[in-house]
C-alpha positions as CSV (number, residue, x, y, z in Angstrom):
1,M,-10.6,37.3,-8.3
2,I,-8.0,36.7,-5.7
3,L,-10.4,34.6,-3.7
4,C,-11.1,32.5,-6.8
5,L,-7.4,31.9,-7.4
6,W,-6.8,31.0,-3.8
7,L,-9.8,28.6,-3.7
8,H,-8.6,26.9,-7.0
9,R,-5.1,26.5,-5.5
10,Y,-6.5,25.1,-2.3
11,L,-8.6,22.6,-4.1
12,D,-5.6,21.5,-6.2
13,I,-3.5,21.0,-3.1
14,T,-6.4,19.1,-1.3
15,N,-6.8,16.8,-4.2
16,L,-3.1,16.1,-4.4
17,L,-2.9,15.3,-0.7
18,A,-5.9,13.0,-1.0
19,K,-4.3,11.1,-3.8
20,I,-1.0,10.7,-1.8
21,L,-3.0,9.4,1.1
22,L,-4.9,6.9,-1.1
23,M,-1.6,5.6,-2.5
24,Q,-0.5,4.7,1.0
25,M,-3.5,2.6,1.9
26,Q,-2.6,-1.0,2.7
27,P,-5.3,-3.6,2.4
28,I,-5.9,-5.6,5.6
29,K,-8.3,-8.2,7.0
30,V,-10.7,-7.2,9.7
31,Q,-13.1,-9.3,11.8
32,C,-16.1,-7.2,12.9
33,Y,-19.0,-7.2,15.3
34,A,-22.2,-7.4,13.3
35,G,-25.1,-6.0,15.3
36,Y,-27.6,-3.6,13.9
37,K,-25.7,-3.7,10.5
38,A,-22.9,-5.8,9.0
39,D,-19.3,-4.7,9.9
40,E,-20.5,-2.4,12.6
41,T,-17.3,-2.2,14.6
42,P,-13.8,-3.8,14.1
43,Q,-13.0,-6.5,16.7
44,R,-9.7,-7.9,15.3
45,I,-7.3,-6.6,12.6
46,F,-4.7,-8.6,10.7
47,I,-1.6,-6.5,10.1
48,D,2.0,-7.7,9.6
49,E,1.1,-11.3,9.5
50,E,-0.5,-11.1,13.0
51,W,-4.1,-10.9,14.3
52,L,-4.5,-8.1,16.8
53,E,-7.4,-7.7,19.2
54,V,-9.1,-4.3,19.3
55,V,-9.1,-3.1,22.9
56,D,-10.9,0.2,22.4
57,I,-12.3,2.4,19.6
58,V,-10.9,5.9,20.3
59,D,-12.7,7.7,17.4
60,R,-14.8,7.0,14.4
61,W,-16.2,9.0,11.6
62,Y,-18.2,8.7,8.4
63,Q,-17.2,9.9,4.9
64,A,-20.2,10.8,2.8
65,K,-20.2,10.5,-1.0
66,L,-19.9,14.2,-1.9
67,D,-17.2,13.6,-4.6
68,P,-17.0,10.6,-6.9
69,E,-13.3,10.2,-6.1
70,W,-14.2,9.8,-2.4
71,P,-16.4,6.7,-1.9
72,L,-18.6,6.1,1.1
73,A,-16.4,5.0,4.0
74,N,-16.1,4.5,7.8
75,Y,-12.9,5.4,9.6
76,F,-11.9,4.0,12.9
77,K,-9.1,4.9,15.2
78,V,-8.5,1.8,17.4
79,I,-6.2,0.8,20.2
80,C,-5.0,-2.8,19.9
81,N,-3.6,-5.3,22.4
82,N,0.0,-4.4,21.4
83,N,-0.5,-0.8,22.7
84,I,-0.5,0.8,19.2
85,I,-3.2,3.0,17.8
86,Y,-4.3,2.2,14.3
87,L,-6.2,4.3,11.8
88,I,-8.2,2.0,9.5
89,K,-10.8,2.6,6.8
90,H,-13.7,0.6,5.7
91,D,-14.6,1.3,2.1
92,I,-18.4,0.5,2.2
93,E,-18.9,0.2,-1.6
94,S,-16.1,-2.3,-2.2
95,D,-16.4,-3.8,1.3
96,E,-12.6,-3.5,1.7
97,W,-10.6,-2.6,4.8
98,Y,-7.4,-0.5,4.7
99,F,-4.6,0.4,7.2
100,L,-3.7,4.1,7.0
101,K,-1.5,5.0,9.9
102,S,-0.3,3.9,13.3
103,W,1.0,5.6,16.5
104,E,2.7,4.2,19.5
105,I,1.1,4.9,22.8
106,K,3.5,6.9,25.0
107,Q,3.6,5.5,28.5
């Protein structure tokens, strides 16, 4: 019984955090390398009225469609030519790109 209550509470908190994160997504423009498939990897991103070159892809992961509220998506953590790391999301179903978060690279 206690486990069920804890699990229910955990799922409620997880859903709340997911909704907060979704509210903070900022639509962006992205130019991609199209190799084996379309929009395979981001090459340039348009943020704050400026095109930035992607210097390196630090990490990437795939979000499977296990829950209808979470559509299929690819996430990329990229370093751009302004020495800032950006976390961006490609919503595969809508073919839209979103900026999620950024970090400055500490020298």
